[in-house]
mmCIF file of the C-alpha atoms, coordinates in Angstrom:
data_MODEL
# 
_entry.id   MODEL 
# 
loop_
_atom_site.group_PDB 
_atom_site.id 
_atom_site.type_symbol 
_atom_site.label_atom_id 
_atom_site.label_alt_id 
_atom_site.label_comp_id 
_atom_site.label_asym_id 
_atom_site.label_entity_id 
_atom_site.label_seq_id 
_atom_site.pdbx_PDB_ins_code 
_atom_site.Cartn_x 
_atom_site.Cartn_y 
_atom_site.Cartn_z 
_atom_site.occupancy 
_atom_site.B_iso_or_equiv 
_atom_site.pdbx_formal_charge 
_atom_site.auth_seq_id 
_atom_site.auth_comp_id 
_atom_site.auth_asym_id 
_atom_site.auth_atom_id 
_atom_site.pdbx_PDB_model_num 
ATOM 1  C CA . UNK A 1 1  ? 19.997  1.789   28.218  1.00 0.00 ? 1  UNK A CA 1 
ATOM 2  C CA . UNK A 1 2  ? 18.358  -1.225  29.303  1.00 0.00 ? 2  UNK A CA 1 
ATOM 3  C CA . UNK A 1 3  ? 15.950  -3.283  27.050  1.00 0.00 ? 3  UNK A CA 1 
ATOM 4  C CA . UNK A 1 4  ? 13.135  -2.371  29.142  1.00 0.00 ? 4  UNK A CA 1 
ATOM 5  C CA . UNK A 1 5  ? 13.444  1.324   28.730  1.00 0.00 ? 5  UNK A CA 1 
ATOM 6  C CA . UNK A 1 6  ? 14.099  0.811   25.053  1.00 0.00 ? 6  UNK A CA 1 
ATOM 7  C CA . UNK A 1 7  ? 10.647  -0.987  24.854  1.00 0.00 ? 7  UNK A CA 1 
ATOM 8  C CA . UNK A 1 8  ? 9.022   1.804   27.177  1.00 0.00 ? 8  UNK A CA 1 
ATOM 9  C CA . UNK A 1 9  ? 10.574  4.704   25.004  1.00 0.00 ? 9  UNK A CA 1 
ATOM 10 C CA . UNK A 1 10 ? 9.435   3.256   21.703  1.00 0.00 ? 10 UNK A CA 1 
ATOM 11 C CA . UNK A 1 11 ? 5.846   2.533   23.088  1.00 0.00 ? 11 UNK A CA 1 
ATOM 12 C CA . UNK A 1 12 ? 5.786   6.191   24.264  1.00 0.00 ? 12 UNK A CA 1 
ATOM 13 C CA . UNK A 1 13 ? 6.464   7.558   20.536  1.00 0.00 ? 13 UNK A CA 1 
ATOM 14 C CA . UNK A 1 14 ? 4.156   5.069   18.710  1.00 0.00 ? 14 UNK A CA 1 
ATOM 15 C CA . UNK A 1 15 ? 1.250   6.794   16.654  1.00 0.00 ? 15 UNK A CA 1 
ATOM 16 C CA . UNK A 1 16 ? -2.048  5.195   17.501  1.00 0.00 ? 16 UNK A CA 1 
ATOM 17 C CA . UNK A 1 17 ? -3.908  3.662   14.568  1.00 0.00 ? 17 UNK A CA 1 
ATOM 18 C CA . UNK A 1 18 ? -6.775  5.951   14.851  1.00 0.00 ? 18 UNK A CA 1 
ATOM 19 C CA . UNK A 1 19 ? -4.460  9.020   13.964  1.00 0.00 ? 19 UNK A CA 1 
ATOM 20 C CA . UNK A 1 20 ? -2.147  7.119   11.426  1.00 0.00 ? 20 UNK A CA 1 
ATOM 21 C CA . UNK A 1 21 ? -2.169  8.325   7.943   1.00 0.00 ? 21 UNK A CA 1 
ATOM 22 C CA . UNK A 1 22 ? -4.454  6.289   5.403   1.00 0.00 ? 22 UNK A CA 1 
ATOM 23 C CA . UNK A 1 23 ? -2.830  3.831   2.896   1.00 0.00 ? 23 UNK A CA 1 
ATOM 24 C CA . UNK A 1 24 ? -1.443  5.093   -0.383  1.00 0.00 ? 24 UNK A CA 1 
ATOM 25 C CA . UNK A 1 25 ? 0.279   3.815   -3.279  1.00 0.00 ? 25 UNK A CA 1 
ATOM 26 C CA . UNK A 1 26 ? 1.020   0.043   -3.647  1.00 0.00 ? 26 UNK A CA 1 
ATOM 27 C CA . UNK A 1 27 ? 0.055   -0.789  -0.193  1.00 0.00 ? 27 UNK A CA 1 
ATOM 28 C CA . UNK A 1 28 ? -3.558  0.258   -0.705  1.00 0.00 ? 28 UNK A CA 1 
ATOM 29 C CA . UNK A 1 29 ? -6.239  -2.011  -2.302  1.00 0.00 ? 29 UNK A CA 1 
ATOM 30 C CA . UNK A 1 30 ? -8.727  0.808   -3.224  1.00 0.00 ? 30 UNK A CA 1 
ATOM 31 C CA . UNK A 1 31 ? -7.419  3.456   -5.818  1.00 0.00 ? 31 UNK A CA 1 
ATOM 32 C CA . UNK A 1 32 ? -8.684  6.961   -6.244  1.00 0.00 ? 32 UNK A CA 1 
ATOM 33 C CA . UNK A 1 33 ? -10.698 6.169   -9.152  1.00 0.00 ? 33 UNK A CA 1 
ATOM 34 C CA . UNK A 1 34 ? -12.634 3.479   -7.112  1.00 0.00 ? 34 UNK A CA 1 
ATOM 35 C CA . UNK A 1 35 ? -13.298 5.581   -4.130  1.00 0.00 ? 35 UNK A CA 1 
ATOM 36 C CA . UNK A 1 36 ? -15.577 7.895   -6.392  1.00 0.00 ? 36 UNK A CA 1 
ATOM 37 C CA . UNK A 1 37 ? -17.848 4.869   -6.677  1.00 0.00 ? 37 UNK A CA 1 
ATOM 38 C CA . UNK A 1 38 ? -18.707 5.292   -2.624  1.00 0.00 ? 38 UNK A CA 1 
ATOM 39 C CA . UNK A 1 39 ? -22.431 5.664   -3.237  1.00 0.00 ? 39 UNK A CA 1 
ATOM 40 C CA . UNK A 1 40 ? -24.660 2.699   -3.833  1.00 0.00 ? 40 UNK A CA 1 
ATOM 41 C CA . UNK A 1 41 ? -26.708 3.019   -7.075  1.00 0.00 ? 41 UNK A CA 1 
ATOM 42 C CA . UNK A 1 42 ? -29.627 1.183   -5.466  1.00 0.00 ? 42 UNK A CA 1 
ATOM 43 C CA . UNK A 1 43 ? -30.183 2.691   -1.944  1.00 0.00 ? 43 UNK A CA 1 
ATOM 44 C CA . UNK A 1 44 ? -27.880 5.837   -1.820  1.00 0.00 ? 44 UNK A CA 1 
ATOM 45 C CA . UNK A 1 45 ? -25.771 4.595   0.951   1.00 0.00 ? 45 UNK A CA 1 
ATOM 46 C CA . UNK A 1 46 ? -22.277 5.782   1.277   1.00 0.00 ? 46 UNK A CA 1 
ATOM 47 C CA . UNK A 1 47 ? -21.199 2.565   3.201   1.00 0.00 ? 47 UNK A CA 1 
ATOM 48 C CA . UNK A 1 48 ? -19.668 0.805   0.000   1.00 0.00 ? 48 UNK A CA 1 
ATOM 49 C CA . UNK A 1 49 ? -16.477 -1.070  -0.679  1.00 0.00 ? 49 UNK A CA 1 
ATOM 50 C CA . UNK A 1 50 ? -15.043 -0.447  -3.973  1.00 0.00 ? 50 UNK A CA 1 
ATOM 51 C CA . UNK A 1 51 ? -11.837 -1.899  -5.559  1.00 0.00 ? 51 UNK A CA 1 
ATOM 52 C CA . UNK A 1 52 ? -10.117 -1.301  -9.000  1.00 0.00 ? 52 UNK A CA 1 
ATOM 53 C CA . UNK A 1 53 ? -8.968  -4.537  -10.601 1.00 0.00 ? 53 UNK A CA 1 
ATOM 54 C CA . UNK A 1 54 ? -7.681  -5.697  -13.834 1.00 0.00 ? 54 UNK A CA 1 
ATOM 55 C CA . UNK A 1 55 ? -9.687  -8.839  -15.153 1.00 0.00 ? 55 UNK A CA 1 
ATOM 56 C CA . UNK A 1 56 ? -8.209  -11.668 -16.902 1.00 0.00 ? 56 UNK A CA 1 
ATOM 57 C CA . UNK A 1 57 ? -8.567  -10.271 -20.345 1.00 0.00 ? 57 UNK A CA 1 
ATOM 58 C CA . UNK A 1 58 ? -6.751  -7.020  -19.366 1.00 0.00 ? 58 UNK A CA 1 
ATOM 59 C CA . UNK A 1 59 ? -9.660  -4.878  -18.985 1.00 0.00 ? 59 UNK A CA 1 
ATOM 60 C CA . UNK A 1 60 ? -9.635  -2.341  -15.841 1.00 0.00 ? 60 UNK A CA 1 
ATOM 61 C CA . UNK A 1 61 ? -12.853 -2.470  -13.850 1.00 0.00 ? 61 UNK A CA 1 
ATOM 62 C CA . UNK A 1 62 ? -14.116 -1.468  -10.540 1.00 0.00 ? 62 UNK A CA 1 
ATOM 63 C CA . UNK A 1 63 ? -16.081 -3.788  -8.354  1.00 0.00 ? 63 UNK A CA 1 
ATOM 64 C CA . UNK A 1 64 ? -18.479 -2.242  -5.610  1.00 0.00 ? 64 UNK A CA 1 
ATOM 65 C CA . UNK A 1 65 ? -20.416 -3.964  -2.876  1.00 0.00 ? 65 UNK A CA 1 
ATOM 66 C CA . UNK A 1 66 ? -22.954 -1.822  -0.559  1.00 0.00 ? 66 UNK A CA 1 
ATOM 67 C CA . UNK A 1 67 ? -22.865 -2.776  2.994   1.00 0.00 ? 67 UNK A CA 1 
ATOM 68 C CA . UNK A 1 68 ? -26.703 -1.634  3.566   1.00 0.00 ? 68 UNK A CA 1 
ATOM 69 C CA . UNK A 1 69 ? -28.526 -3.383  0.805   1.00 0.00 ? 69 UNK A CA 1 
ATOM 70 C CA . UNK A 1 70 ? -25.505 -5.827  -0.408  1.00 0.00 ? 70 UNK A CA 1 
ATOM 71 C CA . UNK A 1 71 ? -26.130 -4.646  -3.841  1.00 0.00 ? 71 UNK A CA 1 
ATOM 72 C CA . UNK A 1 72 ? -22.899 -5.434  -5.962  1.00 0.00 ? 72 UNK A CA 1 
ATOM 73 C CA . UNK A 1 73 ? -21.805 -3.869  -9.419  1.00 0.00 ? 73 UNK A CA 1 
ATOM 74 C CA . UNK A 1 74 ? -18.852 -3.641  -11.669 1.00 0.00 ? 74 UNK A CA 1 
ATOM 75 C CA . UNK A 1 75 ? -18.221 -0.546  -13.886 1.00 0.00 ? 75 UNK A CA 1 
ATOM 76 C CA . UNK A 1 76 ? -15.751 -0.233  -16.841 1.00 0.00 ? 76 UNK A CA 1 
ATOM 77 C CA . UNK A 1 77 ? -14.964 3.059   -18.373 1.00 0.00 ? 77 UNK A CA 1 
ATOM 78 C CA . UNK A 1 78 ? -18.199 4.318   -16.324 1.00 0.00 ? 78 UNK A CA 1 
ATOM 79 C CA . UNK A 1 79 ? -20.729 1.785   -17.680 1.00 0.00 ? 79 UNK A CA 1 
ATOM 80 C CA . UNK A 1 80 ? -22.137 -0.982  -15.518 1.00 0.00 ? 80 UNK A CA 1 
ATOM 81 C CA . UNK A 1 81 ? -21.199 -4.408  -16.508 1.00 0.00 ? 81 UNK A CA 1 
ATOM 82 C CA . UNK A 1 82 ? -23.586 -7.551  -16.350 1.00 0.00 ? 82 UNK A CA 1 
ATOM 83 C CA . UNK A 1 83 ? -22.697 -10.230 -14.332 1.00 0.00 ? 83 UNK A CA 1 
ATOM 84 C CA . UNK A 1 84 ? -22.311 -12.350 -17.149 1.00 0.00 ? 84 UNK A CA 1 
ATOM 85 C CA . UNK A 1 85 ? -20.132 -9.926  -19.125 1.00 0.00 ? 85 UNK A CA 1 
ATOM 86 C CA . UNK A 1 86 ? -17.728 -9.965  -16.105 1.00 0.00 ? 86 UNK A CA 1 
ATOM 87 C CA . UNK A 1 87 ? -17.633 -13.644 -16.016 1.00 0.00 ? 87 UNK A CA 1 
ATOM 88 C CA . UNK A 1 88 ? -16.744 -13.899 -19.736 1.00 0.00 ? 88 UNK A CA 1 
ATOM 89 C CA . UNK A 1 89 ? -13.896 -11.265 -19.087 1.00 0.00 ? 89 UNK A CA 1 
ATOM 90 C CA . UNK A 1 90 ? -12.408 -13.415 -16.336 1.00 0.00 ? 90 UNK A CA 1 
ATOM 91 C CA . UNK A 1 91 ? -12.230 -16.959 -18.310 1.00 0.00 ? 91 UNK A CA 1 
ATOM 92 C CA . UNK A 1 92 ? -8.901  -18.460 -18.399 1.00 0.00 ? 92 UNK A CA 1 
ATOM 93 C CA . UNK A 1 93 ? -7.243  -17.593 -21.529 1.00 0.00 ? 93 UNK A CA 1 
ATOM 94 C CA . UNK A 1 94 ? -6.167  -20.924 -23.471 1.00 0.00 ? 94 UNK A CA 1 
# 
């Protein structure tokens, strides 16, 4: 089989990005818990980016940002965290 026909055959069997399966597991930045934050607390929009992360002090938090009103918030164990609280949790450990 020629190189050109191999390339053509590979291109014909590829799945378009629109039909590809969503990322899961380690390749995904957004975990299932973070997806539950997908509604803005201020404007109600579902156009929200949310990410679960571990801060420097070891606490698990979720950060979310609304695309419509640009509101941003952090949650830990379902409770909203103040910006100052998040900053104190991210200070470098001496």
